[in-house]
DSSP file (Angstrom, degrees, kcal/mol; ACC not computed):
  #  RESIDUE AA STRUCTURE BP1 BP2  ACC     N-H-->O    O-->H-N    N-H-->O    O-->H-N    TCO  KAPPA ALPHA  PHI   PSI    X-CA   Y-CA   Z-CA
    1    1 A X              0   0    0      0, 0.0     2,-0.3     0, 0.0    69,-0.1   0.000 360.0 360.0 360.0 132.9    0.0    0.0    0.0
    2    2 A X        -     0   0    0     67,-0.1     2,-0.6     1,-0.0    67,-0.1  -0.612 360.0-154.1 -79.5 135.7    1.4    3.4   -0.9
    3    3 A X        -     0   0    0     -2,-0.3    -1,-0.0    65,-0.2     0, 0.0  -0.947  16.6-126.6-113.5 117.2    1.6    5.9    2.0
    4    4 A X    >   -     0   0    0     -2,-0.6     3,-1.9     1,-0.1     6,-0.4  -0.292  23.9-117.4 -59.4 146.1    1.4    9.6    1.1
    5    5 A X  T 3  S+     0   0    0      1,-0.3    -1,-0.1     5,-0.1    -2,-0.0   0.746 111.1  55.9 -59.5 -24.6    4.3   11.5    2.5
    6    6 A X  T 3  S+     0   0    0      4,-0.1    -1,-0.3     3,-0.0     2,-0.1   0.480  88.5  97.1 -89.7  -0.1    2.1   13.7    4.7
    7    7 A X  S X  S-     0   0    0     -3,-1.9     3,-0.6     1,-0.1     4,-0.4  -0.433  83.7-116.6 -85.1 162.9    0.4   10.8    6.5
    8    8 A X  G >  S+     0   0    0      1,-0.2     3,-1.4     2,-0.2     4,-0.2   0.866 113.4  60.9 -63.7 -36.5    1.4    9.4    9.9
    9    9 A X  G >  S+     0   0    0      1,-0.3     3,-1.7     2,-0.2     6,-0.4   0.798  91.4  67.8 -64.1 -27.4    2.4    6.1    8.4
   10   10 A X  G <  S+     0   0    0     -3,-0.6    -1,-0.3    -6,-0.4    -2,-0.2   0.756 101.4  48.8 -64.0 -22.3    5.0    7.8    6.2
   11   11 A X  G <  S+     0   0    0     -3,-1.4    -1,-0.3    -4,-0.4    -2,-0.2   0.385  86.4 116.5 -96.1   3.5    6.9    8.6    9.4
   12   12 A X  S <> S-     0   0    0     -3,-1.7     4,-2.3    -4,-0.2     5,-0.2  -0.385  75.7-121.1 -70.5 150.6    6.7    5.0   10.7
   13   13 A X  H  > S+     0   0    0      1,-0.2     4,-2.2     2,-0.2     5,-0.1   0.866 112.2  55.0 -59.0 -36.1   10.0    3.2   11.1
   14   14 A X  H  > S+     0   0    0      2,-0.2     4,-2.3     1,-0.2     5,-0.2   0.928 109.0  46.0 -65.0 -45.1    8.8    0.4    8.7
   15   15 A X  H  > S+     0   0    0     -6,-0.4     4,-2.3     1,-0.2     5,-0.2   0.934 113.7  48.5 -63.5 -46.1    8.0    2.9    5.9
   16   16 A X  H  X S+     0   0    0     -4,-2.3     4,-2.3     1,-0.2    -1,-0.2   0.875 111.1  52.5 -62.5 -36.6   11.3    4.7    6.4
   17   17 A X  H  X S+     0   0    0     -4,-2.2     4,-2.4    -5,-0.2    -2,-0.2   0.946 111.8  42.6 -65.5 -49.4   13.2    1.4    6.4
   18   18 A X  H  X S+     0   0    0     -4,-2.3     4,-1.9     2,-0.2    -2,-0.2   0.858 115.4  50.4 -70.2 -32.4   11.7    0.0    3.1
   19   19 A X  H  X S+     0   0    0     -4,-2.3     4,-2.3    -5,-0.2    -1,-0.2   0.918 111.4  48.6 -68.0 -42.0   12.1    3.4    1.4
   20   20 A X  H  X S+     0   0    0     -4,-2.3     4,-2.6    -5,-0.2     5,-0.2   0.893 109.2  53.3 -64.0 -39.1   15.7    3.6    2.5
   21   21 A X  H  X S+     0   0    0     -4,-2.4     4,-2.0     2,-0.2    -1,-0.2   0.917 109.7  48.0 -61.7 -42.8   16.4    0.1    1.3
   22   22 A X  H  X S+     0   0    0     -4,-1.9     4,-2.2     2,-0.2    -2,-0.2   0.921 112.0  49.0 -64.1 -43.9   15.0    1.0   -2.1
   23   23 A X  H  X S+     0   0    0     -4,-2.3     4,-2.2     1,-0.2    -2,-0.2   0.893 111.5  48.8 -64.5 -39.6   17.1    4.2   -2.3
   24   24 A X  H  X S+     0   0    0     -4,-2.6     4,-2.6     2,-0.2    -1,-0.2   0.861 107.9  55.6 -67.1 -34.8   20.3    2.3   -1.3
   25   25 A X  H  X S+     0   0    0     -4,-2.0     4,-2.0    -5,-0.2    -2,-0.2   0.929 110.3  45.0 -61.6 -45.9   19.5   -0.3   -3.9
   26   26 A X  H  X S+     0   0    0     -4,-2.2     4,-2.7     2,-0.2    -2,-0.2   0.884 111.4  53.5 -65.3 -38.3   19.3    2.4   -6.6
   27   27 A X  H  X S+     0   0    0     -4,-2.2     4,-2.8     2,-0.2    -2,-0.2   0.918 107.8  50.3 -63.8 -42.7   22.5    4.0   -5.2
   28   28 A X  H  X S+     0   0    0     -4,-2.6     4,-2.1     2,-0.2    -1,-0.2   0.930 112.5  46.9 -59.4 -45.4   24.4    0.7   -5.5
   29   29 A X  H  X S+     0   0    0     -4,-2.0     4,-2.3     1,-0.2    -2,-0.2   0.908 113.4  48.7 -63.9 -41.8   23.2    0.2   -9.1
   30   30 A X  H  X S+     0   0    0     -4,-2.7     4,-2.6     2,-0.2    -2,-0.2   0.902 109.6  52.0 -65.6 -41.4   24.2    3.8   -9.9
   31   31 A X  H  <>S+     0   0    0     -4,-2.8     5,-2.6     1,-0.2     4,-0.3   0.885 110.1  49.5 -61.8 -38.5   27.6    3.4   -8.3
   32   32 A X  H ><5S+     0   0    0     -4,-2.1     3,-1.0    -5,-0.2    -2,-0.2   0.932 111.0  49.5 -65.4 -44.6   28.2    0.3  -10.4
   33   33 A X  H 3<5S+     0   0    0     -4,-2.3    -2,-0.2     1,-0.3    -1,-0.2   0.915 115.7  42.2 -59.0 -45.0   27.1    2.1  -13.6
   34   34 A X  T 3<5S-     0   0    0     -4,-2.6    -1,-0.3    -5,-0.1    -2,-0.2   0.366 109.7-123.7 -87.6   5.4   29.4    5.0  -12.9
   35   35 A X  T < 5 -     0   0    0     -3,-1.0     2,-0.2    -4,-0.3    -3,-0.2   0.877  34.8-169.2  54.3  44.1   32.3    2.7  -11.7
   36   36 A X      < -     0   0    0     -5,-2.6    -1,-0.2    -6,-0.1    -2,-0.0  -0.480  30.2-106.1 -62.5 126.6   32.6    4.4   -8.3
   37   37 A X        +     0   0    0     -2,-0.2     2,-0.3    -3,-0.1    -1,-0.1  -0.211  46.8 166.2 -62.1 143.1   35.8    3.0   -6.8
   38   38 A X        -     0   0    0     -3,-0.1     6,-0.0     1,-0.1    -1,-0.0  -0.957  28.5-159.2-153.0 140.1   35.6    0.4   -4.1
   39   39 A X  S    S+     0   0    0     -2,-0.3     2,-0.5     4,-0.0     3,-0.1   0.595  70.5  90.6 -94.4 -12.2   38.3   -1.8   -2.7
   40   40 A X     >  -     0   0    0      1,-0.2     4,-2.0     2,-0.0     3,-0.2  -0.741  64.4-152.3 -91.5 126.2   35.9   -4.3   -1.1
   41   41 A X  H  > S+     0   0    0     -2,-0.5     4,-2.5     1,-0.2     5,-0.2   0.862  96.6  56.9 -61.9 -36.7   34.9   -7.3   -3.3
   42   42 A X  H  > S+     0   0    0      1,-0.2     4,-2.4     2,-0.2    -1,-0.2   0.883 106.8  49.0 -63.4 -38.0   31.6   -7.6   -1.4
   43   43 A X  H  > S+     0   0    0     -3,-0.2     4,-2.4     2,-0.2    -1,-0.2   0.927 111.1  49.1 -67.3 -45.3   30.7   -4.0   -2.2
   44   44 A X  H  X S+     0   0    0     -4,-2.0     4,-2.3     1,-0.2    -2,-0.2   0.917 113.1  47.7 -59.4 -43.6   31.6   -4.4   -5.9
   45   45 A X  H  X S+     0   0    0     -4,-2.5     4,-2.6     2,-0.2    -2,-0.2   0.903 110.8  50.5 -66.1 -41.5   29.5   -7.6   -6.1
   46   46 A X  H  X S+     0   0    0     -4,-2.4     4,-2.3     2,-0.2    -1,-0.2   0.897 111.1  49.7 -63.6 -39.9   26.5   -6.0   -4.3
   47   47 A X  H  X S+     0   0    0     -4,-2.4     4,-2.5     2,-0.2    -2,-0.2   0.925 112.1  47.3 -64.5 -44.0   26.6   -3.1   -6.7
   48   48 A X  H  X S+     0   0    0     -4,-2.3     4,-2.8     1,-0.2     5,-0.2   0.904 111.6  50.8 -64.8 -40.8   26.7   -5.4   -9.7
   49   49 A X  H  X S+     0   0    0     -4,-2.6     4,-2.6     2,-0.2    -1,-0.2   0.913 111.2  48.0 -63.1 -42.8   23.8   -7.5   -8.4
   50   50 A X  H  X S+     0   0    0     -4,-2.3     4,-2.5     2,-0.2     5,-0.2   0.929 112.6  49.5 -63.1 -45.0   21.7   -4.4   -7.8
   51   51 A X  H  X S+     0   0    0     -4,-2.5     4,-2.2     1,-0.2    -2,-0.2   0.947 115.0  42.9 -58.5 -51.6   22.5   -3.1  -11.3
   52   52 A X  H  X S+     0   0    0     -4,-2.8     4,-2.0     1,-0.2    -1,-0.2   0.890 113.3  52.1 -64.6 -40.0   21.6   -6.4  -13.0
   53   53 A X  H  X>S+     0   0    0     -4,-2.6     5,-3.0    -5,-0.2     4,-0.7   0.910 110.8  47.5 -64.7 -42.1   18.5   -6.9  -10.8
   54   54 A X  H ><5S+     0   0    0     -4,-2.5     3,-0.7     3,-0.2    26,-0.2   0.913 111.1  51.2 -65.8 -41.8   17.2   -3.5  -11.7
   55   55 A X  H 3<5S+     0   0    0     -4,-2.2    -1,-0.2     1,-0.2    -2,-0.2   0.891 119.5  36.0 -61.0 -38.5   17.9   -4.0  -15.4
   56   56 A X  H 3<5S-     0   0    0     -4,-2.0    -1,-0.2    -5,-0.2    -2,-0.2   0.390 107.4-119.6 -96.7   2.4   16.0   -7.3  -15.5
   57   57 A X  T <<5 -     0   0    0     -3,-0.7    -3,-0.2    -4,-0.7    -4,-0.1   0.967  54.4-177.5  52.1  55.2   13.3   -6.4  -13.0
   58   58 A X     >< -     0   0    0     -5,-3.0     4,-2.6    -6,-0.1     5,-0.2   0.100  40.1 -77.4 -76.8-171.7   14.6   -9.2  -10.8
   59   59 A X  H  > S+     0   0    0      1,-0.2     4,-2.3     2,-0.2     5,-0.2   0.879 127.7  46.6 -58.3 -45.3   13.4  -10.6   -7.5
   60   60 A X  H  > S+     0   0    0      2,-0.2     4,-2.8     1,-0.2     5,-0.3   0.900 111.7  51.6 -69.3 -39.2   14.9   -7.9   -5.3
   61   61 A X  H  > S+     0   0    0      1,-0.2     4,-2.4     2,-0.2    -2,-0.2   0.936 112.0  47.0 -60.1 -46.1   13.5   -5.1   -7.5
   62   62 A X  H  X S+     0   0    0     -4,-2.6     4,-2.3     2,-0.2    -2,-0.2   0.898 113.8  47.9 -63.7 -40.3   10.0   -6.7   -7.4
   63   63 A X  H  X S+     0   0    0     -4,-2.3     4,-2.5    -5,-0.2    -2,-0.2   0.935 113.5  45.6 -68.2 -46.3   10.2   -7.1   -3.6
   64   64 A X  H  X S+     0   0    0     -4,-2.8     4,-1.4     1,-0.2    -2,-0.2   0.887 113.3  51.2 -65.2 -37.5   11.3   -3.6   -2.9
   65   65 A X  H  <>S+     0   0    0     -4,-2.4     5,-3.0    -5,-0.3     4,-0.3   0.930 110.1  49.6 -63.0 -44.6    8.7   -2.2   -5.3
   66   66 A X  H ><5S+     0   0    0     -4,-2.3     3,-1.4     1,-0.2    -2,-0.2   0.929 109.4  50.8 -60.5 -46.0    6.0   -4.2   -3.6
   67   67 A X  H 3<5S+     0   0    0     -4,-2.5    -1,-0.2     1,-0.3    -2,-0.2   0.792 116.3  42.1 -63.3 -27.4    7.1   -3.0   -0.1
   68   68 A X  T 3<5S-     0   0    0     -4,-1.4    -1,-0.3    -3,-0.2    -2,-0.2   0.301 113.0-118.7-100.1   7.3    7.0    0.6   -1.4
   69   69 A X  T < 5 +     0   0    0     -3,-1.4     2,-0.3    -4,-0.3    -3,-0.2   0.915  69.1 135.4  53.3  48.9    3.7    0.1   -3.3
   70   70 A X      < -     0   0    0     -5,-3.0     2,-0.7    -8,-0.1    -1,-0.2  -0.827  65.1-100.2-120.8 161.1    5.4    0.9   -6.6
   71   71 A X     >  -     0   0    0     -2,-0.3     4,-2.1     1,-0.2     5,-0.2  -0.741  26.5-157.5 -84.1 113.9    5.3   -0.8  -10.0
   72   72 A X  H  > S+     0   0    0     -2,-0.7     4,-2.5     1,-0.2     5,-0.2   0.882  92.3  53.0 -60.9 -40.8    8.4   -2.9  -10.4
   73   73 A X  H  > S+     0   0    0      1,-0.2     4,-2.8     2,-0.2    -1,-0.2   0.901 108.6  50.2 -62.9 -39.9    8.2   -2.9  -14.2
   74   74 A X  H  > S+     0   0    0      2,-0.2     4,-2.5     1,-0.2    -1,-0.2   0.892 110.2  50.3 -65.8 -39.2    8.1    0.9  -14.2
   75   75 A X  H  X S+     0   0    0     -4,-2.1     4,-2.3     2,-0.2    -2,-0.2   0.942 113.3  45.6 -61.8 -47.0   11.1    1.1  -11.9
   76   76 A X  H  X S+     0   0    0     -4,-2.5     4,-2.7     2,-0.2    -2,-0.2   0.914 113.6  48.6 -64.2 -44.0   13.1   -1.2  -14.1
   77   77 A X  H  X S+     0   0    0     -4,-2.8     4,-2.2     1,-0.2    -1,-0.2   0.905 111.7  50.1 -63.6 -40.8   12.0    0.6  -17.3
   78   78 A X  H  X S+     0   0    0     -4,-2.5     4,-2.0    -5,-0.2    -1,-0.2   0.899 111.7  48.1 -62.9 -40.7   13.0    3.9  -15.7
   79   79 A X  H  X S+     0   0    0     -4,-2.3     4,-2.5     2,-0.2    -2,-0.2   0.908 109.5  52.2 -67.8 -41.4   16.4    2.6  -14.7
   80   80 A X  H  X S+     0   0    0     -4,-2.7     4,-2.5     1,-0.2    -2,-0.2   0.903 110.0  49.8 -60.8 -40.1   17.0    1.2  -18.2
   81   81 A X  H  X S+     0   0    0     -4,-2.2     4,-2.5     2,-0.2    -1,-0.2   0.899 109.4  51.5 -62.9 -40.6   16.2    4.6  -19.6
   82   82 A X  H  X S+     0   0    0     -4,-2.0     4,-2.4     2,-0.2    -2,-0.2   0.913 110.1  49.0 -61.0 -44.1   18.6    6.2  -17.2
   83   83 A X  H  X S+     0   0    0     -4,-2.5     4,-2.5     2,-0.2     5,-0.2   0.918 110.6  50.3 -63.8 -44.5   21.4    3.7  -18.2
   84   84 A X  H  X S+     0   0    0     -4,-2.5     4,-2.2     1,-0.2    -2,-0.2   0.923 112.0  47.4 -59.4 -44.5   20.7    4.4  -21.9
   85   85 A X  H  X S+     0   0    0     -4,-2.5     4,-2.1     2,-0.2    -1,-0.2   0.895 110.2  53.5 -64.6 -39.4   20.9    8.2  -21.3
   86   86 A X  H  X S+     0   0    0     -4,-2.4     4,-0.9     1,-0.2    -2,-0.2   0.945 112.9  42.1 -60.4 -48.9   24.1    7.8  -19.3
   87   87 A X  H  < S+     0   0    0     -4,-2.5    -1,-0.2     1,-0.2     3,-0.2   0.835 112.8  54.4 -69.0 -32.2   25.8    5.8  -22.0
   88   88 A X  H  < S+     0   0    0     -4,-2.2    -1,-0.2    -5,-0.2    -2,-0.2   0.863 113.4  41.9 -67.6 -35.2   24.5    8.2  -24.7
   89   89 A X  H  <        0   0    0     -4,-2.1    -1,-0.2     1,-0.2    -2,-0.2   0.546 360.0 360.0 -90.8  -8.4   26.0   11.2  -22.9
   90   90 A X     <        0   0    0     -4,-0.9    -2,-0.2    -3,-0.2    -1,-0.2   0.415 360.0 360.0-117.8 360.0   29.3    9.7  -21.9
């Protein structure tokens, strides 16, 4: 269920947690795309997994979208468009 930002539920710890998880997932994928340096193999692998999962609308993308009451396909399509624009401009 989507919770509008001005409702009490939007300030609940659960809502903030699942929203933060989604944002970190996108950040990992973006860091992988932009080749942000990291010396830890686990970090590199997590970034690559997030990137691939978002491109393919994988299991984690679908789960995070569901928890945030968002359309997983729309998230994946938006991310694919972002990746295309990134490669087109660089």
